[in-house]
C-alpha distance (Angstrom), angle and dihedral (degrees) to the residues before:
residue distance angle dihedral
M1 . . .
A2 3.77 . .
T3 3.75 122.1 .
A4 3.78 118.2 -172.3
T5 3.73 137.2 -176.1
A6 3.79 113.9 -120.7
K7 3.80 104.5 -162.8
K8 3.84 97.4 -34.7
V9 3.82 95.4 -40.9
K10 3.78 120.4 105.7
I11 3.78 112.7 -137.0
R12 3.78 123.7 -173.7
P13 3.81 112.2 -175.2
L14 3.80 118.6 -157.0
E15 3.81 130.4 -123.7
D16 3.85 112.5 -22.3
R17 3.81 95.8 -14.3
L18 3.81 127.1 124.2
V19 3.78 134.6 -161.6
V20 3.81 111.7 -136.7
E21 3.79 126.5 -170.8
P22 3.83 103.6 -146.7
F23 3.78 120.6 -136.6
E24 3.81 117.8 -114.4
A25 3.80 118.0 -86.8
E26 3.79 116.2 -111.5
A27 3.80 110.7 -90.0
M28 3.80 94.4 -162.4
S29 3.79 131.8 47.2
A30 3.79 123.3 -126.7
G31 3.82 88.0 -99.9
G32 3.81 92.7 55.7
I33 3.80 98.2 -102.0
V34 3.81 114.7 143.8
L35 3.81 108.8 -124.6
P36 3.82 122.1 -143.2
D37 3.82 117.1 -129.0
S38 3.81 91.5 -103.1
A39 3.82 92.5 57.0
R40 3.80 97.4 47.2
E41 3.77 117.2 107.2
K42 3.77 118.6 -118.8
P43 3.84 109.9 -101.5
L44 3.80 114.4 -108.2
Q45 3.78 96.4 -169.5
G46 3.77 132.3 66.7
K47 3.79 148.5 145.3
I48 3.81 122.6 -93.8
V49 3.82 110.6 -120.8
A50 3.83 98.7 173.5
T51 3.81 139.3 11.0
G52 3.77 133.4 -162.7
P53 3.80 124.0 -124.3
G54 3.82 94.1 -96.3
K55 3.78 135.6 -96.0
L56 3.80 117.5 -53.9
I57 3.81 112.1 -119.2
E58 3.80 105.6 -138.3
T59 3.81 97.4 -154.8
T60 3.82 96.4 52.8
G61 3.79 102.7 22.0
E62 3.82 90.5 -130.1
R63 3.79 128.0 121.6
A64 3.81 121.7 -110.2
E65 3.78 113.0 -124.5
M66 3.81 115.9 -109.6
S67 3.81 114.7 -115.8
V68 3.83 92.5 -149.2
K69 3.79 132.0 55.1
V70 3.79 139.9 -159.8
G71 3.80 109.6 -72.8
D72 3.82 96.6 30.5
V73 3.80 115.8 131.6
V74 3.80 108.3 -134.7
F75 3.80 141.2 -177.1
Y76 3.80 118.7 -136.5
G77 3.80 137.3 179.9
K78 3.80 122.5 -80.8
Y79 3.81 94.8 -115.2
S80 3.81 97.8 31.6
G81 3.77 125.7 123.2
T82 3.77 134.9 -2.5
E83 3.79 121.4 -70.4
I84 3.80 116.1 -141.7
E85 3.78 136.1 169.3
I86 3.80 120.9 -130.7
N87 3.81 117.4 -174.4
G88 3.81 90.5 -25.1
D89 3.82 94.8 -47.9
D90 3.80 120.3 113.9
V91 3.81 117.1 -136.3
V92 3.79 133.9 170.0
I93 3.80 123.4 -137.1
L94 3.82 110.5 -150.1
R95 3.77 138.7 171.2
E96 3.78 115.4 -116.2
S97 3.83 88.3 -113.9
D98 3.84 89.7 61.2
I99 3.82 90.4 66.0
L100 3.80 110.3 100.9
A101 3.82 100.1 -174.7
I102 3.79 144.7 -13.7
S103 3.81 117.6 -124.1
E104 3.79 114.6 -129.8
């Protein structure tokens, strides 16, 4: 089980959940136009700041190993997870199955 500190706040996700700090949305379009906050697309990439212990396997009573770790940069679905604010910082809590890919 990995517990991390996301900007001075300890977060310990349960089961197969992850806490992801999303990257900032682009403030400028490809053509050089400055985008207002309302027109910016929601970021779909972020850095994992905490992971849970893994999903409990009912038949054996053991925990499945997580395939991601703290520090991994991941891509996730547009409507995945729950966005929350902790001490002014936005984070997303996702299930491991919501992760689409790991950036290398």
